N, C-alpha and C positions, 0 to 999 in steps of 0.2 A: 149824106154826101161830106160826113167827117170821119168816114172809114180809113183808115191808113191801110196802104198797099205795101208790102215789105217786096222790094226788089233789089235788095243789095245782097243776097245768097247767104245770109247767116245761120246759123244753126237752129234760129227760131224759125225761120220759115221752113226749113226742112230738116226737123228732126229727125235723128239717128234710129234705125230700126229697136226696137228693144233687144233683138239677142247679141246686137254690138255691148251691152250695160252688161252683159251675163259675166264677164270675165275682170270684170272693174272689181278694184278695191282687193282688201284680205280676202273676202269671203271667194270673188271671183279667183282668185289665184287657187283656191282649196279646189274650187269647181273644175279648174283648169288641169289641175294633177291628178283629180278624180276622171275625168274625161280621159285624160291623155293615157293612165293606167288602165283604163276598161277597154281602149283601143289596142294598147299594148298586148293585154292578155288575148284578145279575140285574132289578134294577128297571129301570135303564138300558136294557138290552138288548132287556126286553119294549118298554118305551116305544120304542124306536127303532123294533122291526118293526112295532109298531100304527103309528108314523108315516110310516114307509115305504108300507106295504100301504094306510093310507088316503089317499093321494096321487090325484088323480082321474088317471083315463086318458084323458079326451078331453074338449074344450071344451063346455058345455053354455048355451046362450043365455040371458041372465039372464030371468026369469020376467016382468017389469015393468020399463019404462022409469022412470029415474032423474035425478035432477038433473043430474049430472056424469059422466065418467070420469076417473080418474087412473091413468096409465100408470107404472109403474116400471122405467125404462131398464136394461138389461144383456141382451138378446137381440132381434133384429132384428126378429123376427115379433111381439113384443108389441105394438110401434105400427101395424103392419098390420091386427092382429086388432081393436084398439081402434078403428081406422078402420072396419072393417066394422060395427061397433055402432053407430057414428055413422051409418053408412050406411042403418041400421036404425032407425032414430030410437031407439035407447036412451037418449039423453043429449042435452043441449043445448049443453054445452061440455066440454072436454078439457083434462087438465094432463097434461103428460109433465115427469117430474121425474127429477132426477138425468142430464141429459144434459150430455155433454162441453163444457166451455169453447170446445174447438176445431170443435166441431161448429156447422156453418154450419143457416141456414133450408133452402137449397136441398138441402143433402146430405140433410135430414132428409125432404124433399117425396118423395125419389127412393125411398125405403124401402117406398113403398106406393103404389099407383094412386090413390086418392083422396087424395092429398096436397096437389096445389092446390088440389080442391075446399074443402075444411077448414081448412085450415093459414091460411088468408087469411082467416077468417072467427071460427073457434070453436075454435082450439087455443091454449093457453099452454103455455110454456117455461119449466120452472126449471133453472137451470144451477149452483145453489147447494149442493143436496143432494152430497153424497160416499158416503152409506151408506142403508140402512133405514129410522134414527133421522131423519136427515135428510130423507128421502122423506116420512116420516110428519108430521114438523114444517111441511115446506113446504107438504104438501097439507092441512092442518089451518087454515093462513093463509089457503090459496085458497078453501076452502069457507067460512069465516066471511066474507071480502070479499065471497062471491057469494051468500051466505046460504043455502046448498044444505043438506037434510036427509039426501041420498039419495047414493052414490057408487056406481059399479063400480069395483072393483080388479082391473086386469090386471097381471099379472105371471107369471111360470114357475109351473107346478105344485107343483115342489119349494119355491119361494121361498114360496108363498102364504101357511102358516101364519104364519110369521115376521111377513109384511108384515100379517096384519089383527091381530097381536098388538101390532105399533108404533103400526096406525092406530087402532085402538081404544082404546090409550092415551092418543091426543093427541088426539083428537076425539071422547069419550063420546057418547052419544046420536045420534051420524050413522049412520044405516042403511047397512052395510057391505055390497055386494054381488059375490061374488067370481066373476071371470071368470078361470080359469087357463088358461094357455097351456102346450099339451106341446108340448116339445123334442123332434122325431124324434132326437137325438142322444142323449136320456138315457131308456135302456130302464126307467122303474119297473114295469114289468109285471112284468119278471123280474130285480129289480135284484141279484137273489144271484146272478146269475150272470155280471156283469161289474164285475170290480173297481174301473174307474172310476166308474162309477153308484154302486155302494155307498160308494167313498168322499165324492163330492159330497153323497150324502143324509146320509152321517154325519156330515160336516160342517155342512149345513144343520141338522140335529138338533141340535149343541151349540151351534149360535147360538140356535135357536128356544127353548131352555130358560131362558136368560137374559131372551129377551122374554118368554117367558111370566110369569115371575118379576114383572121389571118390571110387567107388567100389574098381577099382583094386587096387588104392594105398592102402586101408586098407587091401585087400586080401594078398599084396605082404608083409605088415607089418606082417601080422598074419603068414606068412610062415618064414620071417624072424627073426620076436620075438614071438615066441610059448608063450600062454598064455595073451596074449595082447588083448585088445578089441577095440570096439568102443570108440574113446574119447570123455568125457563128454560134453566139448565144442565143439559143431558143427557150423561152420562159417553160417551166414545167407544166405538165399535161393536168388538167382538173382530173 
């Protein structure tokens, strides 16, 4: 009859589950950092697998014609594939961005059988761009100068996600139609069997994440501050 019943709702009456004490104190902070790091690594690995498996395995012709084509240099076959699209009347004009400053017009013409036919009338060349961010900036200027509303993007399949992120950030509202070029030397279908391909895709994935972050941040800024545009001074690409 002398037993006391606790009815005041104190912690003594309802002790917290033990897992709430896991992250208390200095040791708990270390556990929190460790668990957070493991979770981040798992998310990065899953994201990389999704990224690698989602790359195009073969090129597909754009479903409709656009105003222009932008070719991001970095592979010989990119220019040739873009010229084939011009031959199919998929665009009126083309920009080749990121051309080496030492490369001549005649050397570019030799990269494709259609070179002489289109280089003389319908091709603009940009030698200022040094990376993907510059490619996007130069393409945005070219699109604005010509008043275009849609552009076919030609680049390698593994580079396409990052290119689209940077282009969308640089010129919102422009319709971007991807045309991924498949490099026969990069076996994306079974990338895990080829260390060189895995290293290339991992490097591209780690560059894609910051590009995606810049795109989200820019879109957020545009929503929060209507009328803003891409900052004129972009940070260097890693």
